Structures are given as structure tokens and as C-alpha cells.
All heavy atoms as an XYZ file, in Angstrom:
939
protein
N     187.389    -32.011    -50.360
C     186.930    -31.515    -51.736
C     185.874    -30.382    -51.428
O     185.005    -30.581    -50.686
C     186.288    -32.617    -52.405
C     186.007    -32.251    -53.810
S     185.443    -33.806    -54.606
C     185.465    -33.195    -56.217
N     186.246    -29.224    -51.933
C     185.310    -28.075    -51.809
C     184.174    -28.177    -52.734
O     184.257    -28.572    -53.878
C     185.999    -26.810    -52.038
C     187.094    -26.493    -50.951
C     187.711    -25.096    -51.226
O     187.055    -24.255    -51.825
O     188.902    -24.977    -50.856
N     182.999    -27.538    -52.333
C     181.834    -27.495    -53.127
C     181.993    -26.284    -54.122
O     182.452    -25.306    -53.862
C     180.587    -27.480    -52.266
O     179.526    -27.098    -53.119
N     181.385    -26.564    -55.401
C     181.386    -25.441    -56.228
C     180.256    -24.483    -56.066
O     180.231    -23.455    -56.787
C     181.275    -26.080    -57.685
N     179.287    -24.765    -55.216
C     178.180    -24.077    -54.937
C     178.571    -22.559    -54.512
O     177.948    -21.621    -55.027
C     177.280    -24.701    -53.853
C     175.859    -24.034    -53.752
C     175.097    -23.978    -55.056
C     175.102    -24.776    -52.765
N     179.440    -22.317    -53.597
C     179.849    -20.983    -53.223
C     180.194    -20.057    -54.389
O     180.029    -18.909    -54.434
C     180.902    -21.094    -52.054
C     180.614    -22.462    -51.562
C     180.089    -23.304    -52.758
N     180.952    -20.824    -55.328
C     181.483    -20.027    -56.545
C     180.444    -19.673    -57.334
O     180.330    -18.443    -57.861
C     182.481    -20.881    -57.315
C     183.192    -20.118    -58.259
O     183.492    -18.904    -58.126
O     183.508    -20.736    -59.400
N     179.370    -20.425    -57.543
C     178.311    -20.199    -58.316
C     177.472    -19.039    -57.834
O     176.944    -18.231    -58.549
C     177.357    -21.402    -58.572
C     177.977    -22.454    -59.547
C     177.075    -23.778    -59.451
C     178.182    -21.983    -60.822
N     177.269    -19.029    -56.500
C     176.547    -17.985    -55.863
C     177.313    -16.723    -55.952
O     176.584    -15.644    -56.115
C     176.266    -18.329    -54.395
C     175.200    -19.390    -54.253
C     175.077    -19.899    -52.690
O     175.902    -19.505    -51.985
N     174.053    -20.581    -52.556
N     178.608    -16.676    -55.970
C     179.353    -15.459    -56.050
C     179.204    -14.764    -57.416
O     179.273    -13.571    -57.709
C     180.718    -15.672    -55.763
N     178.950    -15.706    -58.484
C     178.909    -15.294    -59.861
C     177.489    -15.052    -60.376
O     177.202    -15.009    -61.506
C     179.688    -16.185    -60.725
C     181.244    -16.089    -60.590
C     181.917    -16.722    -61.625
N     181.469    -18.214    -61.717
C     181.807    -19.024    -62.713
N     182.591    -18.578    -63.633
N     181.426    -20.236    -62.791
N     176.518    -15.094    -59.356
C     175.123    -15.113    -59.928
C     174.927    -13.761    -60.630
O     175.423    -12.614    -60.239
C     174.260    -15.160    -58.599
N     174.052    -13.758    -61.632
C     173.766    -12.658    -62.433
C     172.666    -11.747    -61.592
O     171.690    -12.247    -61.204
C     173.253    -12.962    -63.666
C     172.779    -11.773    -64.601
C     174.112    -13.755    -64.560
N     172.956    -10.399    -61.441
C     172.113     -9.619    -60.834
C     170.978     -9.108    -61.762
O     171.234     -8.975    -62.975
C     172.841     -8.374    -60.283
C     173.905     -8.672    -59.246
C     174.643     -7.305    -58.891
C     173.360     -9.257    -57.887
N     169.781     -9.008    -61.295
C     168.788     -8.540    -62.148
C     169.014     -7.188    -62.720
O     169.457     -6.293    -62.038
C     167.453     -8.754    -61.301
C     167.948     -8.524    -59.938
C     169.295     -9.153    -59.844
N     168.514     -6.848    -63.843
C     168.738     -5.692    -64.561
C     167.663     -4.581    -63.855
O     166.446     -4.972    -63.777
C     168.472     -5.636    -65.912
C     169.565     -6.321    -66.805
C     169.070     -6.410    -68.265
C     170.753     -5.587    -66.739
N     168.154     -3.462    -63.608
C     167.112     -2.375    -63.043
C     166.274     -1.824    -64.265
O     166.714     -2.115    -65.381
C     167.906     -1.245    -62.341
O     168.702     -0.733    -63.286
C     168.783     -1.836    -61.220
N     165.262     -1.229    -63.862
C     164.334     -0.700    -65.001
C     165.195      0.350    -65.700
O     164.926      0.455    -66.958
C     163.134      0.001    -64.405
C     162.122     -1.113    -64.035
O     162.298     -2.284    -64.210
O     161.097     -0.726    -63.401
N     166.027      0.997    -65.024
C     166.877      2.137    -65.777
C     167.751      1.474    -66.783
O     167.821      1.966    -67.995
C     167.616      3.062    -64.754
C     168.564      3.932    -65.478
N     168.092      5.064    -66.134
C     169.834      4.074    -65.561
C     169.039      5.734    -66.564
N     170.194      5.042    -66.333
N     168.547      0.539    -66.496
C     169.410     -0.150    -67.383
C     168.558     -0.829    -68.424
O     168.980     -0.709    -69.697
C     170.219     -1.193    -66.687
C     171.251     -0.658    -65.769
C     172.041     -1.791    -64.986
C     172.296      0.065    -66.565
N     167.551     -1.504    -68.239
C     166.606     -2.085    -69.208
C     166.209     -1.087    -70.250
O     166.105     -1.355    -71.359
C     165.506     -2.879    -68.574
C     164.879     -3.913    -69.332
C     165.765     -4.946    -69.828
C     163.837     -4.534    -68.468
N     165.655      0.075    -69.673
C     165.220      1.130    -70.626
C     166.399      1.585    -71.525
O     166.136      1.899    -72.696
C     164.715      2.252    -69.757
C     164.117      3.358    -70.502
C     163.516      4.476    -69.795
O     163.080      4.243    -68.708
O     163.707      5.608    -70.149
N     167.583      1.786    -70.958
C     168.753      2.107    -71.801
C     168.913      1.138    -72.948
O     169.394      1.545    -73.992
C     169.963      2.318    -70.875
C     169.966      3.545    -70.072
C     169.973      4.852    -70.801
O     170.500      4.977    -71.836
O     168.997      5.642    -70.347
N     168.685      0.036    -72.746
C     168.940     -1.145    -73.632
C     167.871     -1.057    -74.604
O     168.144     -1.153    -75.936
C     169.098     -2.519    -73.051
C     170.363     -2.659    -72.129
C     168.948     -3.653    -74.075
C     170.280     -3.888    -71.294
N     166.626     -0.925    -74.228
C     165.538     -0.909    -75.091
C     165.381      0.194    -76.010
O     164.888      0.147    -77.178
C     164.169     -1.145    -74.331
C     164.058     -2.430    -73.685
C     162.740     -2.431    -72.782
C     163.936     -3.577    -74.491
N     165.791      1.325    -75.560
C     165.902      2.617    -76.372
C     166.702      2.546    -77.520
O     166.551      3.284    -78.447
C     166.016      3.777    -75.436
C     167.535      4.091    -75.250
C     165.355      5.066    -76.013
N     167.686      1.765    -77.495
C     168.637      1.582    -78.594
C     168.166      0.631    -79.648
O     168.720      0.456    -80.707
C     169.952      1.170    -78.009
C     170.695      2.339    -77.389
C     171.953      1.910    -76.523
N     172.633      3.021    -76.027
C     172.266      3.789    -75.066
N     171.062      3.580    -74.461
N     172.938      4.791    -74.650
N     167.065      0.044    -79.637
C     166.586     -0.875    -80.703
C     166.009      0.030    -81.656
O     165.176      0.899    -81.555
C     165.364     -1.800    -80.094
C     165.889     -2.694    -79.060
C     164.721     -2.447    -81.230
C     164.863     -3.502    -78.308
N     166.569     -0.069    -82.869
C     166.332      0.930    -84.039
C     164.947      0.753    -84.777
O     164.283      1.727    -84.921
N     164.611     -0.445    -84.977
C     163.316     -0.716    -85.859
C     162.010     -0.763    -84.840
O     162.138     -1.458    -83.930
C     163.388     -1.921    -86.638
N     161.042     -0.087    -85.183
C     159.871     -0.127    -84.327
C     159.215     -1.480    -84.315
O     158.757     -1.837    -83.341
C     158.866      0.902    -85.120
C     159.775      1.810    -85.710
C     160.971      1.104    -86.156
N     159.475     -2.273    -85.359
C     158.952     -3.568    -85.475
C     159.692     -4.516    -84.355
O     158.936     -5.301    -83.768
C     159.115     -4.182    -86.868
N     160.900     -4.247    -84.211
C     161.673     -5.016    -83.275
C     161.220     -4.635    -81.833
O     161.263     -5.512    -80.980
C     163.195     -4.838    -83.636
C     163.787     -5.364    -84.765
O     163.059     -6.319    -85.324
O     164.778     -4.979    -85.293
N     161.055     -3.441    -81.576
C     160.508     -2.923    -80.337
C     159.216     -3.572    -79.971
O     158.969     -4.025    -78.894
C     160.567     -1.370    -80.240
C     160.226     -0.771    -78.841
C     161.341     -1.207    -77.940
C     159.953      0.629    -78.995
N     158.353     -3.623    -80.965
C     157.015     -4.257    -80.647
C     157.325     -5.804    -80.252
O     156.505     -6.297    -79.412
C     156.159     -4.234    -81.972
N     158.217     -6.502    -81.045
C     158.462     -7.803    -80.702
C     159.125     -8.015    -79.275
O     158.679     -9.015    -78.554
C     159.471     -8.491    -81.686
C     158.769     -8.773    -82.985
C     159.819     -9.497    -83.887
N     159.405     -9.346    -85.247
C     160.012     -8.420    -86.090
N     161.003     -7.836    -85.609
N     159.668     -8.294    -87.294
N     159.868     -7.090    -78.925
C     160.513     -7.079    -77.625
C     159.495     -6.914    -76.580
O     159.497     -7.494    -75.521
C     161.675     -6.103    -77.349
C     162.036     -5.798    -76.035
C     162.751     -6.561    -78.357
N     158.496     -6.027    -76.676
C     157.435     -5.657    -75.727
C     156.572     -6.834    -75.586
O     155.828     -6.895    -74.529
C     156.647     -4.432    -76.173
O     155.915     -4.675    -77.261
N     156.436     -7.749    -76.507
C     155.520     -8.980    -76.417
C     156.233     -9.961    -75.648
O     155.601    -10.994    -75.386
C     155.105     -9.387    -77.748
N     157.477     -9.781    -75.403
C     158.256    -10.996    -74.770
C     157.845    -11.200    -73.285
O     157.784    -12.399    -72.824
C     159.914    -10.624    -74.778
N     157.627    -10.063    -72.513
C     157.374    -10.361    -71.117
C     156.634     -9.020    -70.591
O     156.752     -7.951    -71.185
C     158.598    -10.703    -70.282
S     159.858     -9.253    -69.931
N     156.148     -9.196    -69.386
C     155.325     -8.068    -68.856
C     156.201     -6.850    -68.580
O     155.854     -5.735    -68.671
C     154.637     -8.586    -67.568
C     153.397     -9.408    -67.903
C     152.635     -9.804    -66.668
C     151.588    -10.840    -66.905
N     150.848    -11.233    -65.740
N     157.372     -7.108    -67.997
C     158.323     -6.119    -67.556
C     158.729     -5.224    -68.952
O     158.655     -3.995    -68.927
C     159.560     -6.654    -66.972
N     159.025     -5.832    -69.908
C     159.357     -5.140    -71.195
C     158.123     -4.376    -71.723
O     158.210     -3.194    -72.140
C     159.731     -6.176    -72.313
C     161.164     -6.836    -71.974
C     161.602     -7.728    -72.912
C     161.876     -6.577    -70.959
C     162.756     -8.431    -72.717
C     163.066     -7.114    -70.688
C     163.498     -8.091    -71.567
N     156.967     -4.974    -71.732
C     155.627     -4.248    -72.092
C     155.600     -3.037    -71.299
O     155.213     -1.981    -71.814
C     154.652     -5.293    -71.971
C     153.241     -4.618    -72.364
C     153.178     -4.577    -73.776
N     151.806     -4.164    -74.186
C     151.515     -3.643    -75.377
N     152.416     -3.714    -76.413
N     150.326     -3.309    -75.722
N     155.630     -3.148    -69.961
C     155.448     -2.100    -69.046
C     156.467     -0.916    -69.475
O     156.014      0.320    -69.413
C     155.663     -2.517    -67.464
C     155.491     -1.379    -66.519
C     155.611     -1.846    -65.191
N     156.726     -2.706    -64.969
C     158.039     -2.308    -64.686
N     158.303     -1.076    -64.733
N     158.898     -3.199    -64.584
N     157.730     -1.252    -69.569
C     158.691     -0.209    -69.837
C     158.418      0.550    -71.356
O     158.560      1.666    -71.502
C     160.056     -0.724    -69.950
C     160.551     -1.015    -68.493
C     162.004     -1.726    -68.694
C     160.756      0.241    -67.856
N     158.135     -0.292    -72.323
C     157.986      0.188    -73.649
C     156.652      0.791    -73.906
O     156.564      1.669    -74.960
C     158.097     -1.007    -74.682
O     157.100     -1.971    -74.332
C     159.393     -1.648    -74.630
N     155.647      0.776    -73.037
C     154.474      1.469    -73.190
C     154.356      2.711    -72.317
O     153.336      3.404    -72.402
C     153.142      0.626    -72.832
O     153.359      0.130    -71.630
C     153.066     -0.542    -73.939
N     155.348      3.066    -71.556
C     155.517      4.138    -70.749
C     155.578      5.372    -71.677
O     156.466      5.393    -72.535
C     156.804      4.113    -69.735
C     156.872      5.193    -68.792
O     155.787      5.659    -68.367
O     157.923      5.734    -68.709
N     154.784      6.440    -71.394
C     154.785      7.551    -72.262
C     156.268      8.375    -72.250
O     156.662      8.864    -73.286
C     153.829      8.535    -71.616
C     152.944      7.646    -71.017
C     153.570      6.554    -70.535
N     156.929      8.463    -71.203
C     158.158      8.930    -71.031
C     159.268      8.149    -71.975
O     160.069      8.648    -72.666
C     158.824      8.966    -69.707
N     159.120      6.823    -71.854
C     160.096      5.923    -72.787
C     159.720      6.214    -74.222
O     160.675      6.421    -75.054
C     159.909      4.564    -72.497
C     160.537      3.668    -73.401
C     161.861      3.377    -73.263
C     159.862      3.020    -74.542
C     162.543      2.576    -74.119
C     160.471      2.144    -75.359
C     161.870      2.005    -75.171
N     158.436      6.348    -74.575
C     158.024      6.485    -76.015
C     158.407      7.797    -76.575
O     158.882      8.000    -77.692
C     156.528      6.290    -76.186
C     156.014      4.835    -76.009
C     154.485      4.822    -76.103
C     156.638      3.914    -77.057
N     158.434      8.890    -75.650
C     158.907     10.249    -76.160
C     160.352     10.155    -76.358
O     160.854     10.710    -77.373
C     158.621     11.269    -75.065
C     157.173     11.906    -75.128
C     157.038     13.090    -74.216
N     157.360     12.768    -72.759
C     156.503     12.323    -71.855
N     155.159     12.104    -72.268
N     156.919     12.090    -70.717
N     161.168      9.509    -75.588
C     162.634      9.362    -75.637
C     162.907      8.613    -76.889
O     163.830      8.979    -77.630
C     163.194      8.860    -74.371
C     164.680      8.790    -74.390
C     165.267      8.480    -73.068
N     166.682      8.248    -73.201
C     167.428      7.335    -72.782
N     166.883      6.516    -71.821
N     168.673      7.306    -72.842
N     162.142      7.478    -77.050
C     162.501      6.566    -78.155
C     162.145      7.403    -79.535
O     162.992      7.259    -80.414
C     161.691      5.371    -78.174
C     161.780      4.361    -79.223
C     162.812      3.498    -79.237
C     160.873      4.410    -80.488
C     163.148      2.577    -80.233
C     161.273      3.387    -81.400
C     162.348      2.543    -81.285
O     162.538      1.756    -82.378
N     161.066      8.184    -79.639
C     160.762      8.842    -80.826
C     161.710      9.988    -81.039
O     161.964     10.354    -82.220
C     159.341      9.340    -80.875
C     158.238      8.317    -80.888
C     156.825      8.842    -80.916
N     155.991      7.811    -80.776
C     155.068      7.684    -79.806
N     155.001      8.613    -79.011
N     154.259      6.613    -79.750
N     162.251     10.602    -80.010
C     163.337     11.685    -80.205
C     164.613     11.083    -80.716
O     165.283     11.779    -81.564
C     163.509     12.388    -78.953
O     164.346     11.579    -77.986
N     164.922      9.888    -80.431
C     166.211      9.245    -80.914
C     165.955      8.527    -82.325
O     166.829      8.315    -83.045
C     166.667      8.131    -79.908
C     167.204      8.703    -78.595
C     167.501      7.589    -77.690
C     168.419      9.623    -78.765
N     164.790      8.051    -82.529
C     164.397      7.322    -83.788
C     163.290      7.999    -84.433
O     162.047      7.558    -84.286
C     164.149      5.767    -83.609
C     165.070      5.234    -82.760
N     166.332      4.782    -83.195
C     165.130      4.854    -81.335
C     167.104      4.165    -82.219
N     166.323      4.268    -81.079
N     163.385      9.110    -85.344
C     162.420      9.689    -85.971
C     161.592      8.734    -86.896
O     162.361      7.816    -87.338
C     162.930     10.807    -86.736
C     164.433     10.611    -86.886
C     164.805      9.749    -85.775
N     160.426      9.004    -87.215
C     159.756      7.975    -88.072
C     160.522      7.955    -89.463
O     160.919      8.951    -89.945
C     158.378      8.655    -88.276
C     158.266      9.740    -87.498
C     159.547     10.037    -86.861
N     160.365      6.852    -90.087
C     161.016      6.601    -91.388
C     160.070      7.159    -92.543
O     158.931      7.045    -92.374
C     161.286      5.104    -91.627
C     162.247      4.400    -90.561
C     162.305      2.893    -90.847
C     163.606      5.115    -90.536
N     160.605      7.570    -93.626
C     159.847      8.229    -94.719
C     159.514      6.836    -95.479
O     160.358      6.164    -95.909
C     160.785      8.966    -95.578
C     160.131      9.379    -96.934
C     158.994     10.398    -96.472
C     161.093     10.185    -97.664
N     158.300      6.619    -95.687
C     157.823      5.499    -96.457
C     157.845      5.779    -98.033
O     158.000      4.899    -98.936
C     156.324      5.259    -96.007
C     156.038      4.710    -94.655
C     154.705      4.435    -94.455
C     156.877      3.470    -94.314
N     157.733      7.000    -98.345
C     157.697      7.262    -99.773
C     157.009      8.713    -99.918
O     156.721      9.446    -98.966
N     156.653      8.966   -101.247
C     155.938     10.116   -101.506
C     155.064     10.054   -102.683
O     155.138      9.217   -103.535
C     156.893     11.457   -101.617
C     157.946     11.223   -102.634
C     157.704     11.729   -104.020
C     159.176     10.633   -102.372
C     158.611     11.457   -105.003
C     159.981     10.357   -103.375
C     159.748     10.758   -104.668
N     154.096     11.035   -102.826
C     153.148     10.908   -103.916
C     153.686     12.001   -104.969
O     153.880     13.134   -104.669
C     151.662     11.302   -103.497
C     150.684     11.392   -104.689
C     151.216     10.349   -102.349
N     153.877     11.505   -106.136
C     154.299     12.357   -107.213
C     153.450     12.182   -108.496
O     153.323     10.953   -108.955
C     155.743     11.918   -107.466
O     156.172     12.670   -108.591
N     152.778     13.121   -108.994
C     151.957     12.921   -110.208
C     150.900     11.869   -110.047
O     150.876     11.006   -110.847
C     152.831     12.912   -111.440
C     153.687     14.053   -111.662
C     155.042     14.062   -111.375
C     153.126     15.296   -112.043
C     155.920     15.085   -111.577
C     153.934     16.373   -112.306
C     155.280     16.351   -111.958
O     156.206     17.448   -112.168
N     150.272     11.776   -108.859
C     149.278     10.854   -108.691
C     149.666      9.422   -108.596
O     148.904      8.614   -108.922
C     147.956     11.125   -109.648
C     147.525     12.434   -109.412
C     146.489     12.874   -110.600
O     146.395     12.054   -111.589
N     145.924     14.041   -110.577
N     150.859      9.260   -108.171
C     151.360      7.840   -108.007
C     152.145      7.776   -106.744
O     152.853      8.881   -106.377
C     152.028      7.293   -109.206
C     153.425      7.853   -109.437
C     153.945      7.282   -110.717
N     155.265      7.933   -111.082
C     156.469      7.520   -110.825
N     156.578      6.152   -110.167
N     157.542      8.069   -111.023
N     152.315      6.825   -105.995
C     153.185      6.615   -104.905
C     154.478      6.108   -105.334
O     154.624      5.174   -106.020
C     152.561      5.642   -103.846
C     153.297      5.470   -102.615
C     153.218      6.499   -101.728
C     154.043      4.345   -102.419
C     154.048      6.386   -100.550
C     154.801      4.190   -101.185
C     154.855      5.201   -100.272
N     155.499      6.740   -104.729
C     156.883      6.374   -105.074
C     157.481      5.905   -103.715
O     157.587      6.695   -102.841
C     157.726      7.495   -105.745
C     159.202      6.941   -106.046
C     157.020      7.950   -106.939
N     157.911      4.645   -103.524
C     158.389      4.189   -102.271
C     159.744      4.831   -102.056
O     160.590      4.944   -103.018
C     158.401      2.663   -102.279
N     160.135      5.087   -100.813
C     161.447      5.524   -100.490
C     162.510      4.471   -100.547
O     162.188      3.220   -100.311
C     161.480      6.144    -99.099
N     163.599      4.762   -100.959
C     164.705      3.855   -101.038
C     165.509      3.844    -99.750
O     165.403      4.859    -98.964
C     165.597      4.183   -102.158
C     164.933      4.025   -103.538
C     165.847      4.442   -104.627
O     167.050      4.674   -104.492
O     165.296      4.483   -105.831
N     166.307      2.840    -99.532
C     167.170      2.831    -98.445
C     168.158      4.016    -98.521
O     168.582      4.389    -99.624
C     167.917      1.504    -98.318
N     168.683      4.550    -97.299
C     169.617      5.609    -97.512
C     170.904      5.078    -98.252
O     171.458      4.057    -98.018
C     169.928      5.890    -95.981
C     168.770      5.395    -95.302
C     168.227      4.266    -96.096
N     171.360      6.027    -99.001
C     172.684      5.731    -99.675
C     173.781      5.985    -98.682
O     173.795      6.744    -97.877
C     172.776      6.576   -100.895
C     171.706      6.226   -101.910
C     171.897      7.074   -103.258
N     171.043      6.606   -104.328
C     169.821      6.786   -104.409
N     169.044      7.338   -103.551
N     169.209      6.307   -105.496
N     174.880      5.245    -99.188
C     176.147      5.525    -98.357
C     176.696      6.941    -98.132
O     177.251      7.418    -97.264
C     177.089      4.593    -98.920
C     176.410      3.739    -99.846
C     175.334      4.374   -100.180
N     176.359      7.757    -99.227
C     176.805      9.062    -99.241
C     175.890     10.055    -98.479
O     176.109     11.197    -98.383
C     177.112      9.632   -100.660
C     175.834      9.834   -101.460
C     175.533      8.472   -102.309
O     176.108      7.393   -102.043
O     174.571      8.493   -103.038
N     174.831      9.545    -97.921
C     173.841     10.415    -97.319
C     174.451     11.280    -96.094
O     174.195     12.350    -96.002
C     172.649      9.570    -96.793
N     175.250     10.701    -95.219
C     175.788     11.526    -94.196
C     176.714     12.625    -94.710
O     176.687     13.852    -94.167
C     176.721     10.545    -93.349
C     176.039      9.214    -93.615
C     175.585      9.357    -94.975
N     177.415     12.548    -95.729
C     178.313     13.497    -96.335
C     177.310     14.522    -97.006
O     177.638     15.664    -96.789
C     179.177     12.958    -97.386
N     176.133     14.192    -97.577
C     175.250     15.116    -98.145
C     174.660     16.037    -97.085
O     174.383     17.164    -97.284
C     174.304     14.424    -99.054
N     174.298     15.336    -96.012
C     173.729     16.106    -94.837
C     174.792     17.045    -94.384
O     174.352     18.264    -93.962
C     173.364     15.213    -93.728
C     171.981     14.588    -93.869
C     171.530     13.986    -92.627
N     170.842     12.662    -93.022
C     171.397     11.536    -93.069
N     172.605     11.214    -92.358
N     170.760     10.420    -93.383
N     176.058     16.797    -94.262
C     177.072     17.731    -93.874
C     177.172     18.926    -94.826
O     177.341     20.016    -94.389
C     178.393     16.991    -93.644
N     177.133     18.676    -96.116
C     177.249     19.662    -96.994
C     175.993     20.547    -97.000
O     176.034     21.828    -97.034
C     177.402     19.134    -98.444
C     177.164     20.224    -99.564
C     178.772     18.342    -98.669
N     174.843     19.988    -96.833
C     173.501     20.756    -96.595
C     173.598     21.623    -95.485
O     173.106     22.684    -95.586
C     172.411     19.700    -96.588
N     174.118     21.253    -94.407
C     174.230     22.176    -93.224
C     175.270     23.156    -93.414
O     175.218     24.353    -92.822
C     174.758     21.404    -91.974
C     173.579     20.521    -91.469
C     173.963     20.006    -90.039
N     174.922     18.963    -90.206
C     174.593     17.640    -90.169
N     173.485     17.272    -90.164
N     175.607     16.692    -90.322
N     176.334     23.025    -94.282
C     177.305     24.046    -94.486
C     176.992     25.061    -95.537
O     177.518     26.174    -95.731
C     178.609     23.492    -94.845
N     176.038     24.789    -96.504
C     175.665     25.744    -97.654
C     174.453     26.408    -97.294
O     173.434     25.990    -96.663
C     175.568     24.794    -98.849
C     176.773     24.145    -99.192
C     175.098     25.568   -100.019
C     176.750     23.201   -100.388
N     174.390     27.651    -97.712
C     173.264     28.523    -97.698
C     172.346     28.213    -98.868
O     172.672     28.442   -100.058
C     173.717     30.065    -97.689
C     172.447     30.976    -97.815
O     171.349     30.582    -97.252
O     172.576     32.079    -98.196
N     171.115     27.706    -98.558
C     170.195     27.391    -99.671
C     169.058     28.452    -99.876
O     167.987     27.994   -100.295
C     169.629     25.876    -99.287
C     170.458     24.894    -99.548
C     171.230     24.172    -98.523
C     170.669     24.366   -100.812
C     171.930     23.190    -98.908
C     171.534     23.355   -101.060
C     172.098     22.645   -100.084
N     169.257     29.592    -99.438
C     168.300     30.657    -99.556
C     168.135     30.899   -101.050
O     169.006     30.714   -101.820
C     168.475     31.853    -98.774
O     169.731     32.468    -99.345
N     166.850     31.328   -101.471
C     166.652     31.580   -102.873
C     166.701     33.011   -103.221
O     166.388     33.304   -104.397
C     165.227     31.050   -103.153
O     164.257     31.834   -102.327
C     165.013     29.490   -103.016
N     167.338     33.903   -102.435
C     167.577     35.318   -102.755
C     168.323     35.592   -103.821
O     168.245     36.503   -104.516
C     167.988     35.993   -101.374
C     167.088     35.891   -100.203
C     167.506     36.435    -98.937
O     168.759     36.770    -98.917
O     166.919     36.345    -97.841
N     169.519     34.733   -104.080
C     170.384     35.053   -105.097
C     169.949     34.531   -106.435
O     170.634     34.709   -107.445
C     171.836     34.505   -104.746
C     171.851     33.032   -104.834
C     171.436     32.334   -103.598
O     170.798     32.977   -102.838
N     171.631     30.965   -103.488
N     168.784     33.715   -106.575
C     168.368     33.248   -107.881
C     167.775     34.346   -108.770
O     167.065     35.362   -108.248
C     167.309     32.154   -107.699
C     167.786     30.918   -106.854
C     166.592     30.072   -106.630
C     168.743     30.243   -107.735
N     167.937     34.255   -110.107
C     167.418     35.147   -110.976
C     165.911     34.993   -111.039
O     165.488     33.816   -110.756
C     168.098     34.961   -112.303
C     168.443     33.517   -112.229
C     168.800     33.197   -110.897
N     165.254     36.032   -111.545
C     163.823     35.949   -111.740
C     163.508     34.995   -112.862
O     164.048     35.147   -113.888
C     163.182     37.339   -111.966
C     161.603     37.414   -112.082
O     161.148     36.510   -111.471
O     161.199     38.240   -112.839
N     162.550     34.091   -112.589
C     162.257     33.062   -113.672
C     160.849     33.472   -114.344
O     160.342     32.650   -115.130
C     162.103     31.702   -112.981
C     162.106     30.632   -113.956
C     162.338     29.198   -113.360
N     162.293     28.309   -114.390
C     161.670     27.184   -114.210
N     161.289     26.795   -112.937
N     161.600     26.224   -115.207
N     160.392     34.605   -114.072
C     159.087     34.975   -114.837
C     157.874     34.572   -114.092
O     157.923     34.302   -112.900
N     156.794     34.457   -114.735
C     155.473     34.167   -114.022
C     155.385     32.836   -113.414
O     154.708     32.568   -112.429
C     154.450     34.408   -115.188
C     155.059     34.276   -116.369
C     156.573     34.743   -116.058
N     156.185     31.928   -114.030
C     156.042     30.422   -113.435
C     156.769     30.381   -112.158
O     156.450     29.733   -111.310
C     156.807     29.628   -114.586
C     155.830     28.541   -114.951
C     156.471     27.652   -115.976
N     156.608     26.308   -115.214
C     157.378     25.329   -115.605
N     158.117     25.490   -116.571
N     157.438     24.258   -114.990
N     157.838     31.055   -111.970
C     158.583     31.073   -110.716
C     159.372     29.812   -110.481
O     159.425     28.933   -111.260
N     159.914     29.763   -109.382
C     160.662     28.651   -109.009
C     159.911     27.698   -107.954
O     159.075     28.253   -107.423
C     161.964     29.024   -108.195
C     162.971     29.857   -109.139
C     163.003     31.027   -109.292
C     164.035     29.138   -109.961
N     164.099     31.370   -110.163
C     164.702     30.237   -110.524
C     164.318     27.852   -110.111
C     165.573     30.069   -111.444
C     165.444     27.696   -111.145
C     165.966     28.707   -111.673
N     160.196     26.351   -107.917
C     159.436     25.575   -107.006
C     160.605     24.887   -106.176
O     161.708     24.661   -106.655
C     158.569     24.566   -107.661
C     159.236     23.498   -108.413
C     159.585     22.294   -107.877
C     159.588     23.708   -109.804
C     160.259     21.260   -108.520
C     160.242     22.707   -110.447
C     160.629     21.472   -109.890
N     160.126     24.610   -105.012
C     161.178     24.003   -104.010
C     161.095     22.447   -104.039
O     159.923     22.035   -104.212
C     160.914     24.494   -102.535
C     161.170     26.081   -102.534
C     160.769     26.383   -101.106
N     160.856     27.904   -101.063
C     161.751     28.636   -100.546
N     162.751     27.967    -99.934
N     161.672     29.951   -100.519
N     162.049     21.890   -103.838
C     162.027     20.355   -103.842
C     162.801     19.916   -102.777
O     163.947     20.385   -102.389
C     162.701     19.909   -105.202
S     162.665     18.067   -105.375
N     162.292     18.912   -101.967
C     162.896     18.329   -100.796
C     163.648     17.124   -101.023
O     163.172     16.278   -101.623
C     161.837     18.169    -99.697
C     162.503     17.725    -98.257
O     163.592     18.034    -98.041
O     161.646     17.238    -97.594
N     164.953     17.183   -100.754
C     165.847     16.059   -100.968
C     166.279     15.372    -99.661
O     166.977     16.117    -98.915
C     166.970     16.374   -101.838
C     166.769     16.837   -103.242
C     167.915     17.417   -103.853
C     166.052     15.816   -104.142
N     166.036     14.152    -99.392
C     166.470     13.424    -98.188
C     166.780     12.160    -98.458
O     166.153     11.310    -99.014
C     165.338     13.399    -97.168
C     165.012     14.900    -96.750
C     163.922     14.846    -95.557
N     163.486     16.034    -95.333
C     163.084     16.566    -94.203
N     163.104     15.698    -93.209
N     162.668     17.724    -93.922
N     168.005     11.727    -98.056
C     168.570     10.294    -98.256
C     168.335      9.805    -99.633
O     167.925      8.629    -99.845
C     167.928      9.395    -97.229
C     168.293      9.670    -95.732
O     169.468     10.178    -95.530
O     167.474      9.577    -94.941
N     168.546     10.599   -100.570
C     168.405     10.140   -102.050
C     167.177     10.161   -102.643
O     167.041      9.819   -103.833
N     166.070     10.677   -101.945
C     164.812     10.758   -102.461
C     164.394     12.169   -102.625
O     164.883     12.945   -101.948
N     163.454     12.409   -103.525
C     163.106     13.881   -103.845
C     161.597     13.932   -103.706
O     160.898     13.107   -104.223
C     163.534     14.325   -105.204
N     161.081     15.137   -103.238
C     159.760     15.494   -103.108
C     159.509     16.979   -103.299
O     160.401     17.676   -102.905
C     159.087     14.919   -101.847
O     159.569     15.616   -100.785
N     158.451     17.353   -103.950
C     158.297     18.697   -104.105
C     156.988     19.212   -103.390
O     156.204     18.467   -102.959
C     158.068     18.997   -105.600
O     157.130     18.239   -106.205
């Protein structure tokens, strides 16, 4: 009767390298989840506090818009709507310059920023 020990040793899990671990951690979407992961062990903490990792994480996950101030009150941002990717594609394809607008008189025109269904001026 053969021992099962050699088979277990052959299938032993190899430790993750720092590079692979960083690739996994950089894909965590929410900053709160990344903070929880960094508290799990020293290796995760070392990787998630590295300045190069943080620069890469911030480039892939820009800060979320919390809301905006409108007429002296705070309006919280809503979750992105399903049509947001289509709206971004249209916005990239259309010329939004104001050169073709007619003169509106002394009041003039004001610009309004629309992102993921929210508006700010």
C-alpha cells in the first residue's frame, strides 16, 4: 500500500510572490475593502502602503464623487446609472465647445458638469 504523502507534497501550494499579490490587491475596487485587506497581515500591509502600489491603485481607481454643494446645501452623489458608459461614449464623440451658441446677453451662459447622472455648476 502506497503512502498518500508524496502526492500531497507534489500538490503543495506555492507561496504567492509579491508581484502576484500586488496584481491581486490592485484589483480591489473599494478603498474600504483595501483597508480591510491591509489589516489582515503584515505582508498585505507592507504591499498596500508602498508608494508605488498606491500610485498605481489611484490611477486605476480614481476617487469617488461624494456629492456637490448646490445653493448652500450638500447633494449626495447617486450610484452610476446603467446608461453612464453610453453617455461617456457620446460625450467623447460630440464637440461641446460653446463657440456655436448664440449670444445670451449680459447674463451669459454658465457651464454645468454632468457625470454619472449628477450635475454640478
